[in-house]
N, C-alpha and C positions, 0 to 999 in steps of 0.2 A: 468806161472810166472817163471822167471829165477833168480837164486840166485848164485852169485859168492862170495866166502869168501876169504878174504886176511887178513894176520896178520903181525905183525912186530912192530918195535920200533916207527914208525910213528903213530901208533894207540894207544899208551900208553897215560895215562892221564897227564903225566908231560911234554908234548911237548908244545912249545910256541903257542900262538894263531895264529901267522902268519903261522907256519908250519901246524897247524891243519886246518886252512882255505884253505891252498894250497892242503892239502891232500883231503879235502872235494871236492874241485874243480876237482881234479884228479879223484876221485871216480865218480863224476858226468860225467866227460868226458868219462870214461870207460863205464858207464851205457848208455850214449847216443850212443856210438858206438855199443854196444850190441843191443840196440833198433833198430838201423838202420839195423843191420844184420838180425834181425827177420823180419822187414818190407821188406827187399830186397827179402825174400823168398816168399812173396805174390805178385804175378803179374798176369796180365790178363790171365785167363785160368788156374791159379794155386793158388786157394784160394782168388782170388780178382775178384769181380764182380762190386761192387759199390765203393770200396775203404774205406768203413766204418771201416772194421776190421783193415786194414793196418793203417789207420789214428788214430785208437784208441790205438795203441801200443806205449808206451812211457816209459821214465824213470821217477821215482819219488823218492824223498827223504822221507824215513819213520822214520829214526832215525838220530842221530847226524852224524854218518859216515855210515849210512845204506841207500842203494838205491835199488830199484827194477825195473824190466822191466816187464810190463804186459799190457794186454788190459784194458783200462779204468783207467790207472794210473793217468791221469790228471783230469778226470771227476768223478772218484769214481764208475762209472757204466761200468763194462766190457760189451763188445758186447755179447749178449746172446749165440751166436753160436760159440764162440771162442773155447770152449772145444771140440766141435764136429769137427771143422776144424783141431784142433791140434791132437786129438786122434782117430777120427772116431767113437767115442762112444756117444750114446744118452741114458741118464738115466742109465749109467753104462753098457749098452749092446753094443757090437761091431756091427756096421752096415757093409754093403758091402763096404762102403767108408773106406779106411785104415787110413785116416788122413794124414796131411802134416808134422806134427812133427817139425814145425818151431822153437818152443821154445827148444825142446829137441836137435835138430841139433845145434842150437846156443850154448846151454849149453855145448855140446860136444866140439865144436870148442874153446870156451873160457876157459873151465875148464883146458885144457892142454896148454893154451897159456900164461903162466906166463910172458914170455918175452914181449909180446905186452902190457900186463897190466902194467908192470914196465916202459915201454917206455912212455905210456900215463901219468902215475902218475909222472914220472920224469919230463916230459915236463911241467906239470902243476905246479909242485913245483919250477922248474927253473924259470918259468914266474913270480911266486909270489915273489921269492927271488931276482930278478934282477930289 
């Protein structure tokens, strides 16, 4: 699972419903792009055999302005081997397979990418207000 936290005046309780809805749409757009980045790291010969794991990774709203990206976000049932593909560990023990770390790599990319998050959020708010 990947969690990106943002804060600021758009997330306060006293903003208008229009701005709150626009912010929610922007957060979903950010989560969708993050989801696509995780999926893009799974390709034939690199974590993808059937496409089931790649297809299971999605963005999901879990709170008013909270979104998550994870396997099984839409169905509630993550693919059983997602942790092994991510970390290379089975039952907490490291296997010879080092793992692909697709969620970790995506987190690193997005955690330091405030500018891109602001662009996506700004575009969503602009769409809502025009």
